[in-house]
Structures are given as structure tokens and as C-alpha cells.
N, C-alpha and C positions, 0 to 999 in steps of 0.2 A: 372700484369694483363694479358699481352699477353701470358705468360707462362701458366697461369691458364686456359685461354680460349682454348689454344692448347691442354691442358690436357683433357678438357671437350670433345673436338672433338675426341681425341684418345679413350676415354672411350665410346663415342657414337658409334664409328666404331666398337669397340670390342663387344658391347652389341647387336648391330643389324646386323652386317655383311652386306650381300647383300640386306638387306631390307632398308638400309639407302640411301635416294636419295640425300639429300642436308642438309647442315648446313650453316645458314646465320646469320651473326652478323648485326644488323640493329639499327637505332636510333643514338643518340648522340655519342655513343662509336665507331660508324663506321666512324666518320669524325674526322680527326685530329684537335685538338684545340677546339672541341665542347663539351667535357665532363669535369667534375670536380670530386672532391672527393666524391660527393653525387650521381653521375650518376648511373643509373641502366645499367646492361649488358643485353641487349635484344637479345635473340637468337631464331631463327626459326629452328626447326628440322622437316624435311619433310621425311616421311617414305612411303613405297609403300602402306601400310595400317596401321591403328591404331586400334588394337583389344586388348582385355585383355592380350593376349600373349605379345604384344609390350609394354603395360603398365607395365607388370610384369618384363620383361627383362630390362626395363629402370629405374625401381624404385631405385636400388642402385646408379645409376649414378645421378639421380635427387636429391636423399637424400644427396649425397656427395656435390653436387653443392649448395643446400640450406644451408648446414652446413657452407659454406663459405660466407654466407650472401647474396646470389643472389636469385632472383626469378626463378622459374622453367622455362625452355625453353618452347616456344609455340610449341606444337606438332600437326602436321597436316598430313593427308594423301596427296599423290600426287594429287588426285582428288580434295580434299578440297583446296589445295593451288592454283589450276587452276581456281576454280569456286566460290570463296568466296569474290572476290573484290567488288561485288555489295552490299554485306552485311556489309563489313568493309572497305569502301572507304578511310577513314582517315588513318587507319593503313597501308593499302597496298600502298597508295600514299607515306607515309613516307618510307616504305620499298623500293619503287622504287627509291626514291631520295637519301636515305642514307643506304647503305648496303655494306657488304664485304662477298663474298662467301668463306667460310672456308673449305668446303668439297662438292664435287659432282657438280651438274649442277645448273645453275642460273634459278630457277623456277619462279623468279619474272620478269625477263627481258621483257617478251612479254605480261605481263598482262596489260589489259586496264581498267582504272577506269571510270565508267560512271558518268559524271558530274551531271546527274539528281539525283543521290543518295548522292552526295558529301555534298551539303549544309545541307540537312535534317539530315544526320548522324552527321555532325559537330555540328549542334545545339543540337542534342541529347547528344553528348559527353560533350559539354560545360555545359549544364544544369545539367547533371548528376554529373559532377565534382563540380559544384557550390553547389548543394544540399548536396553533401558528405562533402565539405569543411565546410559548415555551421553546418552540423550535428556533425562533429568531433570537431569543435571549441566550440560548446555548452558545451562540456564536459571538456574543459581545459581553459576556459576564465580566470580563476583566477590563472592559472599557467603560468607565463610569459615565462618560458623556453620552455614548451610544446607547447604553442601557437605560439611562434616564430619558433620552429622546424616545426610545421605543415605548416606554411606559406613558410618556406624555402624548404621543401620537395615538395610542390605543384607548386611552381612558374615555374619550367622548363616545367611542363605539360601544364600550361596555355600559356607559350611562344610557345610551339609546336602548340597548337590549334589556337593560335593567328596568327601564320605563315600560317596555313591553311586558316584561315578566310581572310587574305590578298590575298592569292592565289585564293580563290573563288571570291573575289572582283576585280580580275585581277590586283593586286598590288604585285605580287610575288617579293620578295626582298632577297631571299637566306635564309641561315640557321643561320647566326650569331644572337645570341639571343639579343644582344644589338641593332643591326640594326632592328630586328623585333620589339623590344619594341619602338624604335623611330618611326617606321612606324605605329605602332598601335596608338601612341600618336597623329599623324597627322590624321589618318583615323577616330579615335573615338573623336577627339577634346578633349582629356582628358590628364591630367597630370599623366604620367605613373611612377612617381618617386617611388612609392612603389615597383614596379617590379625591378627597377634599384637597389634600396636599398637591396632587397632580393638577387639579383644576386651577388652584391658586398659582402654580408655576406657569401654566399655559396662559393665564389671564393677567399675570403680573399683579395679583391682588394680595392684600394684607402683608405687604412687605416680603413676599416669597422670593427667595433667591436660590438658584441651583447650588451655590457654594455651601448653603446651610443644610443640604440634604445628603444623606448617606445612601447612594443608589442601590447597593446590594440589599440593604435592610428594607428599604422602601419597596423594592421589587418583591421580596419575599412576602411581605405583608399584603402587598397588592395582589399577588398570585393567590393568596389564601382567600381574599375577598371574592375574587372571580370564581374560585373553586366552590365557595359556598353559594354563590349566585347560581351556578350550574346545578348544584345539588337542590336548591330551592325549586327551580323550574322542573327538574326531574320529579320531585315530590308532588307537584301539582297534578300529575297523572293519576296518582292514587286518590286524590281528593275528588277529581272529576269522576272516576269510576264509582266512588261511593255515593255520588249524587245521582247516578243513573238509576 
């Protein structure tokens, strides 16, 4: 993977030359021990500007990257990278905490995330992901393998958003997913066993095997955990109002 990421950087350098400002790896892949075989490679590509010319020059590189099973890098202009934190506080908070600069300058280092936008955007992200989870599950409920894959694919996203929920609640406990899940169990007064089971399956830990899981029951319990997480973040608004 490291060779593939370095090849991406080389191709971006060749495609954009002096228009390339920065290439940053962020998210779970940027931290040792926090990624697994299902983890996405999240890359931020910052250019001096993003016009149809840049999109055209980058098309062969992005096609090559997608053909290897990765999502397209997030492309931003330098101005957008400096001024978008208020619109995407969750994403930029994650970039600030988990990143590796692969090329150029660190455009994230001095960004400030306004806490006034943080909770609202977090709730929006959680509700959107919950609605999408339900929507996708409605089409595969009778397909055990597809339903289990859907849950396994989504659990790290909800772990990430759960970590942000704990941070908003002033219970920041680091990045380890299992520590986050334990913290959520205490904060939500909820049995987070579905999250743990899905993480075990993703990571092939503790003898976890898909054959030993009943996907429909696991999904039902998982959905309830996510619902309680959304409810918890929604409740943080009242606590904030009381402190003003």
C-alpha cells in the first residue's frame, strides 16, 4: 500500500507540476495500527486552483487510482482548504488529528474548527449515515451476506463519528476504535456489542467468523446502537444551551 500511495503522489506531481500545493493522507490509514483490510485510503490533494484544466489533467491519474479500488482523492483549491473548516468541521477535525503530509506544505496545521458548527454538522452526518444505512439495508435484508457486508463496511464510519461525539461531549479518548466503543457504551448507557462484533469480523480477531453470526439480529441491534448515538448527540444541544 505504501508503494501504491507513493506512486499516486508521483503521478500527481507529474500531472500538476507547480500547481500542486499539497498531498495529505488522512484518516485511519494515517495512523499506525488503526487501519485494516477494509480501510479506505483518504487523500487530500490541494492545488493552487481547481478549474476544468486541472480536472482534465488529473483525470488519467484519478482513473488509475480508482481502477485499484480506491476512492478519488478529495481535490481542493488552496483557498478552499483554508476557508472550508466551518462547513466541514468533522472532516477537518479528523484531518487535523490524523494526517501525514506526503507532498508540499501542511495546509491543515493552522486551521481552526469553530465549535459552534461542530455539533450541528456532526448530528447532520450521523442522521445522514443512519438514513442511508436503513435505505441500503431495505434492499438486502433477505441476503445475509450482503447485509453483513453493509454493516461491516459502515461500522468504522460510525466509530469515527462516535469519537467525535465523545469529543463534543468533552470525553475525548483518542483514536483506538475499541476504546471509542467502550467509551460510547458508558456515555450512551448502551450495550455496544454489535460494534465490537463487527470490528472483530473486519479484523479477523478473537476467532470471529461470519458463519457464527445471525446477520438480521446483528443488524437490528446495530441499528439501535446507532439510533442511540444520534439521540446522544442531539441531546448535547440542550447541555450546551444550559451552559451559556
